[in-house]
C-alpha positions as CSV (number, residue, x, y, z in Angstrom):
1,M,0.6,6.0,21.4
2,Q,-1.0,3.6,23.8
3,A,-4.6,2.6,24.3
4,E,-6.0,0.6,27.1
5,M,-9.4,-1.1,27.3
6,Q,-10.9,-2.3,30.5
7,E,-12.1,-5.9,30.7
8,I,-15.6,-6.3,29.3
9,A,-17.7,-9.4,30.0
10,L,-19.4,-10.5,26.8
11,P,-21.9,-13.2,26.4
12,P,-20.8,-16.4,24.7
13,E,-22.0,-15.1,21.4
14,A,-22.1,-11.4,20.5
15,Q,-21.6,-9.1,17.6
16,I,-19.4,-6.1,18.4
17,K,-18.3,-3.2,16.3
18,I,-15.2,-1.2,17.1
19,E,-14.4,2.0,15.3
20,L,-11.2,4.0,15.5
21,S,-10.6,7.4,14.0
22,V,-7.3,9.2,13.9
23,T,-6.8,12.7,12.6
24,A,-3.4,14.1,11.9
25,R,-2.0,17.1,10.2
26,V,0.6,16.4,7.6
27,Q,2.7,19.3,6.4
28,V,4.5,18.4,3.2
29,T,5.5,21.1,0.7
30,H,5.0,20.5,-3.0
31,V,8.7,20.3,-3.5
32,T,9.1,17.6,-0.9
33,A,6.2,15.7,-2.3
34,Q,7.6,15.9,-5.8
35,R,11.0,14.5,-4.6
36,I,9.3,11.7,-2.8
37,V,7.3,10.7,-5.8
38,S,10.3,11.0,-8.1
39,R,12.4,8.8,-5.8
40,F,9.6,6.2,-5.7
41,L,9.2,6.2,-9.5
42,L,13.0,5.8,-9.9
43,D,13.2,3.0,-7.4
44,Q,10.0,1.0,-8.3
45,V,9.2,1.8,-11.9
46,G,12.5,2.9,-13.5
47,N,13.9,-0.6,-13.8
48,L,10.8,-1.6,-15.8
49,L,11.4,1.0,-18.5
50,Y,14.5,-0.7,-19.9
51,G,13.3,-4.3,-20.1
52,E,14.1,-6.5,-23.0
53,H,11.5,-7.8,-25.4
54,P,9.9,-11.1,-24.1
55,S,10.6,-14.2,-26.2
56,S,7.8,-15.5,-28.4
57,N,7.5,-18.6,-26.0
58,A,6.8,-16.3,-23.1
59,I,4.1,-14.5,-25.1
60,R,2.5,-17.7,-26.2
61,S,2.4,-19.2,-22.7
62,R,1.0,-15.9,-21.2
63,F,-1.8,-15.5,-23.8
64,A,-2.3,-19.2,-24.6
65,L,-1.7,-18.7,-28.4
């Protein structure tokens, strides 16, 4: 998508406001959405589920004990 704006002469100081709105139809079935979320969880969160316990030094430094 391309958008063109014509040259506009503004004074040296000006306050402008530009708003852009885009509407789109997204057609995703519940099965596809579930697969996408499952893949995301496996890729991004799954590796955090099997972490080792932190050492006591790491806990002390994090919580300033």
